[in-house]
C-alpha positions as CSV (number, residue, x, y, z in Angstrom):
1,M,-8.4,24.0,16.6
2,S,-8.0,20.4,15.4
3,C,-6.7,17.5,17.0
4,F,-5.9,13.7,16.0
5,E,-3.9,11.1,17.3
6,T,-2.1,8.0,15.3
7,V,-0.7,5.2,16.5
8,T,2.1,3.0,14.9
9,H,3.5,-0.4,15.9
10,I,7.2,-0.5,15.7
11,N,9.5,-4.1,16.0
12,A,12.1,-2.2,17.5
13,P,12.7,-1.1,21.2
14,P,11.7,2.2,22.5
15,Q,14.7,3.7,22.9
16,L,15.7,3.2,19.1
17,A,12.5,4.6,18.0
18,F,12.7,7.6,20.1
19,D,16.1,8.4,19.1
20,L,15.6,8.2,15.9
21,S,12.3,10.1,16.0
22,M,15.0,12.9,17.1
23,D,17.1,12.9,14.4
24,V,16.8,15.8,11.7
25,D,18.3,13.4,9.3
26,V,15.5,10.7,9.4
27,H,12.8,13.5,9.4
28,T,14.2,15.3,6.3
29,A,14.0,11.8,4.7
30,S,10.7,11.0,5.7
31,M,9.6,14.3,4.2
32,A,11.0,13.8,1.0
33,D,7.9,14.2,-1.0
34,S,7.6,17.8,0.1
35,A,10.8,18.1,-0.5
36,E,11.9,19.5,3.2
37,R,15.3,20.7,4.3
38,V,16.8,22.3,7.2
39,V,17.5,26.0,6.7
40,A,18.5,26.9,10.3
41,G,18.9,25.4,13.7
42,V,19.8,22.0,14.5
43,T,21.0,21.0,10.7
44,A,21.8,17.8,11.1
45,G,22.0,14.4,14.2
46,R,19.6,14.2,17.3
47,M,18.0,17.1,18.8
48,E,17.9,17.8,22.4
49,L,15.7,19.7,24.8
50,G,15.1,22.8,23.9
51,D,16.7,22.6,20.3
52,T,15.0,24.5,17.6
53,V,15.1,23.9,13.8
54,T,13.9,25.8,10.8
55,W,12.1,23.8,8.2
56,D,11.4,24.7,4.4
57,A,9.0,22.5,2.4
58,R,6.7,22.6,-0.2
59,H,2.8,22.0,0.5
60,F,0.0,22.6,-1.6
61,G,2.8,24.0,-4.4
62,L,3.8,26.7,-2.3
63,R,6.9,27.3,0.0
64,W,6.3,27.3,3.6
65,R,8.9,27.7,6.9
66,M,8.2,26.5,10.3
67,T,10.4,27.1,13.1
68,S,10.0,24.3,15.8
69,R,11.3,24.0,19.4
70,I,11.7,20.5,21.7
71,S,9.8,21.9,24.3
72,V,9.2,18.8,26.4
73,L,11.8,15.7,26.5
74,D,11.8,12.3,28.5
75,R,13.9,9.9,26.7
76,P,12.7,7.3,25.9
77,G,9.2,7.8,26.7
78,H,8.2,11.3,25.2
79,F,9.0,14.4,24.0
80,V,7.2,17.3,22.4
81,D,7.6,19.7,19.4
82,E,5.9,23.0,19.3
83,Q,5.9,25.8,16.8
84,V,7.8,28.9,17.8
85,S,6.9,30.6,13.8
86,G,5.6,29.3,11.0
87,P,2.0,28.7,9.1
88,F,0.1,27.8,11.6
89,K,-2.0,29.8,14.5
90,H,-0.8,26.9,16.6
91,W,1.0,23.6,16.6
92,H,1.7,21.3,19.1
93,H,3.2,17.7,18.4
94,A,3.3,15.4,21.3
95,H,5.3,12.0,20.5
96,Y,4.9,9.1,22.9
97,F,6.9,5.8,22.6
98,E,5.7,2.9,24.8
99,P,6.8,-0.7,25.1
100,D,4.3,-3.2,23.2
101,G,5.0,-6.1,26.1
102,G,7.5,-7.6,23.5
103,E,10.3,-6.5,21.9
104,G,8.6,-3.7,20.1
105,T,7.4,-0.4,20.7
106,V,3.8,1.3,20.2
107,M,4.2,5.0,19.0
108,R,1.3,7.1,19.2
109,D,1.3,10.9,17.9
110,V,-0.8,13.2,19.6
111,I,-1.1,16.5,16.9
112,D,-3.0,19.8,18.2
113,Y,-3.2,22.5,15.5
114,A,-5.0,25.5,14.3
115,A,-4.7,27.3,11.2
116,P,-4.6,30.9,10.9
117,L,-7.3,33.5,9.6
118,G,-10.4,32.6,12.0
119,L,-13.5,31.3,10.5
120,L,-11.7,31.0,7.1
121,G,-9.0,29.0,8.8
122,R,-11.3,26.6,10.7
123,V,-13.0,25.9,7.3
124,V,-9.7,25.2,5.5
125,E,-8.8,22.7,8.4
126,S,-12.0,20.5,7.8
127,A,-12.1,20.8,4.4
128,V,-8.6,20.1,3.5
129,L,-5.7,20.1,6.3
130,D,-7.2,17.6,8.4
131,R,-7.0,14.9,5.7
132,Y,-3.6,16.7,4.7
133,M,-1.9,16.7,7.9
134,R,-2.9,12.8,8.9
135,R,-1.4,11.5,5.4
136,L,1.7,13.3,6.0
137,I,2.1,12.5,9.7
138,S,1.2,8.6,8.7
139,T,4.0,8.9,5.8
140,R,6.5,10.2,8.3
141,N,5.4,7.1,10.7
142,R,5.8,4.9,7.9
143,H,9.3,5.8,7.5
144,L,10.3,5.9,11.0
145,K,9.0,2.3,11.4
146,A,11.0,1.4,8.7
147,A,14.4,2.8,9.6
148,S,13.7,1.6,13.3
149,E,13.2,-1.8,12.0
150,A,16.0,-1.7,9.8
151,A,18.4,-0.5,12.4
152,G,16.9,-3.3,15.1
153,V,17.8,-6.2,13.1
């Protein structure tokens, strides 16, 4: 199993960054490079506790589907999405939004995941997935930062 954390500073209030992070449309726009789209569940707008969404995307030249559920929601400070079905043996993504002491937000993502296929999956995690997943989350966070800062003006 792999775990990593990213921290993003956003010049917008935590409530705004949180709400945009829960928005399916904002997420889809952030993943344009992988042609991600919603195929089931919440198809537009902001997700709530217990909601599921099924994403279809292209990664490594292959089509993947993943259904995730919002399993924890404590607006505006914290939410968790977890894989219900999909390519991972385990996927748990915790999102934290804290005031930065001014008018901005410190957004922290903690991602725990495991590839399937036992030993082979662990080799793929360390050889390819760890770097790829960090880049994917960083891309998402850059988009969320820009959207939050534009909306907060």
